[in-house]
C-alpha distance (Angstrom), angle and dihedral (degrees) to the residues before:
residue distance angle dihedral
M1 . . .
R2 3.75 . .
R3 3.79 115.8 .
L4 3.77 136.9 -157.2
L5 3.77 115.3 -116.5
V6 3.79 109.0 -171.1
T7 3.77 98.6 -134.7
A8 3.76 132.8 104.8
A9 3.78 91.0 -129.8
L10 3.79 91.4 79.8
L11 3.78 91.5 59.4
A12 3.77 93.5 69.5
G13 3.78 110.2 104.7
C14 3.83 95.6 4.8
G15 3.76 90.6 141.8
G16 3.81 101.6 -137.2
D17 3.79 129.4 157.4
P18 3.84 104.8 -31.4
L19 3.82 90.0 -142.4
L20 3.82 91.3 59.2
P21 3.79 131.1 67.7
P22 3.82 107.5 -99.4
D23 3.81 92.4 -116.9
V24 3.84 95.5 59.4
V25 3.80 107.9 107.0
A26 3.82 101.9 168.0
R27 3.78 142.9 10.3
I28 3.80 129.1 -151.2
E29 3.79 113.2 -167.0
G30 3.77 87.7 -23.7
R31 3.81 95.0 -51.0
Q32 3.76 107.5 131.5
I33 3.80 119.1 -130.6
A34 3.79 115.7 -158.8
Y35 3.77 126.8 -148.4
A36 3.80 86.9 -118.6
D37 3.82 87.5 65.9
F38 3.80 89.5 56.8
E39 3.80 90.5 47.8
A40 3.81 89.8 52.6
Y41 3.82 89.2 50.4
L42 3.82 90.3 52.3
R43 3.80 91.4 51.1
E44 3.80 92.0 48.3
N45 3.79 89.2 52.4
S46 3.80 94.6 47.4
V47 3.81 97.1 -108.1
E48 3.78 101.2 146.1
S49 3.77 116.2 -120.5
G50 3.78 115.5 -122.9
L51 3.80 97.0 31.4
A52 3.79 120.9 125.5
V53 3.80 112.9 -120.0
E54 3.79 126.7 -173.7
S55 3.79 113.8 -106.7
A56 3.82 92.8 -114.3
A57 3.81 91.6 54.8
A58 3.81 91.4 43.3
S59 3.79 89.4 51.9
R60 3.82 91.5 53.1
L61 3.79 90.8 50.7
F62 3.80 90.7 48.2
D63 3.82 90.3 50.2
Q64 3.82 90.3 52.1
F65 3.79 89.5 50.3
L66 3.81 93.6 49.4
G67 3.79 90.8 44.4
E68 3.79 90.3 57.1
E69 3.80 90.7 47.3
L70 3.82 89.2 53.9
L71 3.80 92.6 47.8
Q72 3.80 91.8 50.5
R73 3.81 89.8 52.4
L74 3.80 91.9 47.2
A75 3.82 92.9 49.0
R76 3.81 91.7 49.7
D77 3.79 93.4 48.2
R78 3.80 90.3 50.4
G79 3.79 89.7 51.8
L80 3.80 91.8 -116.0
A81 3.81 99.1 115.9
A82 3.76 135.3 31.7
E83 3.79 125.3 -123.1
G84 3.79 108.2 -79.8
S85 3.80 95.3 24.5
S86 3.79 114.2 147.6
S87 3.78 120.1 -103.8
A88 3.81 89.4 -115.2
A89 3.81 91.2 55.0
A90 3.81 90.9 46.5
L91 3.80 92.5 51.2
E92 3.81 91.7 46.1
A93 3.82 90.4 52.0
L94 3.80 92.0 48.3
L95 3.80 92.3 48.8
A96 3.80 91.6 48.2
A97 3.81 89.7 51.7
E98 3.79 90.1 49.8
G99 3.80 88.5 57.7
S100 3.79 94.9 -147.7
E101 3.79 114.4 -165.5
A102 3.78 123.0 -114.8
V103 3.79 117.8 -106.9
S104 3.80 107.0 -87.6
D105 3.80 127.7 -134.4
A106 3.81 88.3 -116.1
E107 3.82 91.3 56.6
V108 3.81 90.8 49.1
E109 3.81 91.3 50.5
E110 3.81 92.4 48.1
A111 3.82 91.5 49.8
Y112 3.81 89.8 49.1
R113 3.80 92.9 51.5
S114 3.81 94.3 43.9
R115 3.81 91.3 55.1
A116 3.79 99.4 35.7
E117 3.81 92.8 141.8
T118 3.80 89.7 61.8
Y119 3.78 90.7 62.1
R120 3.81 97.8 48.1
R121 3.80 117.7 102.4
P122 3.80 120.1 -158.9
E123 3.78 125.2 -134.6
R124 3.81 110.3 -71.6
V125 3.80 139.3 -170.3
R126 3.77 134.8 -166.4
L127 3.76 106.1 -130.2
R128 3.78 138.1 -160.9
Q129 3.77 124.5 -173.4
I130 3.77 141.0 -173.8
L131 3.80 112.0 -146.7
V132 3.81 121.0 -171.7
A133 3.77 134.1 168.0
D134 3.82 102.4 -124.2
R135 3.79 141.0 32.6
E136 3.80 94.4 -114.5
A137 3.81 92.7 57.6
A138 3.81 89.8 46.3
A139 3.81 91.2 51.5
A140 3.80 90.6 50.3
A141 3.80 91.9 50.9
L142 3.81 91.4 47.8
A143 3.82 90.9 50.3
E144 3.81 90.0 54.6
L145 3.80 91.3 50.2
E146 3.80 92.9 49.0
A147 3.79 88.9 49.4
G148 3.81 88.3 59.6
A149 3.80 103.9 -96.1
P150 3.83 112.7 149.9
F151 3.79 112.0 -101.6
E152 3.81 93.5 -128.6
E153 3.83 91.7 54.4
V154 3.79 92.8 50.7
A155 3.80 90.7 45.8
A156 3.80 91.8 50.4
S157 3.81 93.2 49.4
R158 3.79 102.6 36.0
S159 3.81 111.2 21.8
Q160 3.78 116.5 102.8
G161 3.78 95.5 -168.5
P162 3.83 125.0 110.6
A163 3.83 90.3 -102.5
A164 3.81 94.3 57.7
S165 3.82 90.9 103.8
R166 3.82 87.4 58.0
A167 3.81 92.2 50.9
G168 3.80 89.1 -100.7
D169 3.82 95.5 -57.5
Q170 3.83 110.6 163.1
G171 3.80 96.2 179.8
V172 3.80 128.5 -127.8
L173 3.81 112.7 -30.6
T174 3.79 138.5 -177.6
R175 3.79 126.1 -150.3
E176 3.80 89.4 -97.3
D177 3.82 90.9 56.1
L178 3.81 92.6 61.0
P179 3.81 133.0 74.7
P180 3.83 106.6 -97.3
A181 3.81 91.9 -119.9
F182 3.82 91.3 62.1
V183 3.81 101.4 40.3
D184 3.81 101.4 89.6
L185 3.79 93.0 40.3
I186 3.80 95.1 51.0
F187 3.80 96.6 41.6
G188 3.81 89.0 47.0
L189 3.82 93.4 59.0
E190 3.78 119.5 104.4
T191 3.80 115.4 -121.4
G192 3.80 108.4 -85.7
A193 3.79 94.1 13.5
H194 3.78 123.5 115.0
S195 3.78 130.9 -142.4
Q196 3.77 128.8 -121.5
V197 3.80 118.5 -104.2
V198 3.81 110.7 -59.6
P199 3.83 115.9 -160.3
A200 3.80 120.1 -144.6
D201 3.80 136.6 171.8
Y202 3.82 90.9 -97.1
G203 3.82 102.3 39.8
Y204 3.79 144.2 -55.3
H205 3.81 124.4 -57.2
I206 3.76 137.0 -158.0
F207 3.81 114.3 -171.6
Q208 3.77 134.0 -159.2
V209 3.81 127.8 -173.6
T210 3.82 108.6 -148.1
R211 3.80 98.1 178.4
R212 3.78 138.8 1.8
W213 3.79 138.0 -160.7
P214 3.82 125.6 -160.4
A215 3.78 122.9 -129.1
E216 3.79 108.0 -82.1
S217 3.78 145.1 161.3
V218 3.78 122.5 -117.0
P219 3.83 103.9 -115.9
L220 3.78 119.5 -117.9
E221 3.79 91.4 -114.2
Q222 3.81 90.9 58.6
A223 3.81 95.7 42.2
A224 3.82 95.6 43.8
P225 3.86 99.1 87.0
E226 3.82 92.7 52.8
I227 3.82 91.8 44.9
R228 3.80 92.6 48.2
E229 3.80 91.1 50.0
R230 3.81 91.8 48.9
L231 3.80 93.6 48.8
A232 3.80 91.7 46.9
G233 3.81 89.5 51.3
E234 3.81 91.4 50.2
R235 3.80 90.6 49.2
L236 3.80 91.0 49.4
R237 3.82 92.2 51.1
E238 3.80 91.8 47.8
T239 3.81 92.1 49.9
R240 3.79 91.6 46.7
A241 3.81 91.5 50.3
R242 3.80 90.7 49.7
L243 3.81 92.0 50.0
V244 3.80 91.7 48.0
E245 3.80 90.3 51.0
E246 3.81 90.4 48.4
A247 3.81 90.6 51.4
R248 3.78 91.1 45.8
R249 3.79 90.9 55.5
R250 3.81 91.5 45.5
Y251 3.78 99.0 48.0
N252 3.77 131.5 49.9
L253 3.80 103.8 -115.9
R254 3.76 120.2 -178.6
V255 3.80 126.7 178.0
D256 3.81 114.5 -150.9
E257 3.79 94.7 -146.7
K258 3.80 95.5 179.3
N259 3.79 90.2 64.2
L260 3.81 92.7 55.5
P261 3.82 118.0 94.7
F262 3.82 91.6 -138.8
H263 3.79 136.9 52.3
Y264 3.80 102.5 -90.3
Q265 3.82 112.7 -139.0
G266 3.79 100.3 163.7
M267 3.79 137.6 127.3
F268 3.82 95.6 -95.7
R269 3.80 96.2 63.1
D270 3.77 116.2 132.0
D271 3.81 102.3 -131.4
S272 3.77 95.5 168.1
């Protein structure tokens, strides 16, 4: 598969339109756009120069670049942006002129109800464990616990698992996070209680549940800011796509694919 290498060296001998300079990769209403302009766009957007990128990904980046070029032209022609304005400023001016409405409370509530499963949290526990290699070490650890030693102290001193430095803390876990053989045992423990020794193929465990949370749904009031932000982002992308399509129909855009150092697969191909 052909790849994009962001370097001018690949442009030599690309064999494009003989009437055009070999570095011209697109034209908008006759204005020539050089590959160096695309390279500058990549740098500005933190795409590292010199890295190999698959042609499909390179095509998406090139489409974004051309889309911003079209939006800048559209904003200037509408008298909304001055010559040399950034693409971000041009898009902001176009969006302001569109007067798009803010996401309403009703839209947020509908999105919440339509994706109710997303906002449901399963039952969870915070788990500690002591993991040792042999039954004798497990019995010694259990004896300390039954004599009243704090679980975290025994875990820190005796556990051989990777969480020993955290006093055996395994974090917050759901049933799906656990091996099936341990699920009922762990979720059946009372908060603060520890299990007996549990043998496994890779050692011996002792578990303790330090906290538990029932299954619950995130309330609308808590989920609303994230939903509103997501819907606003979707609306912004839809408006941007519509403006790009409007500019594409208005202006004569041509991509000179033969001058690109990758196989262009983007939306601005001329398939006629």
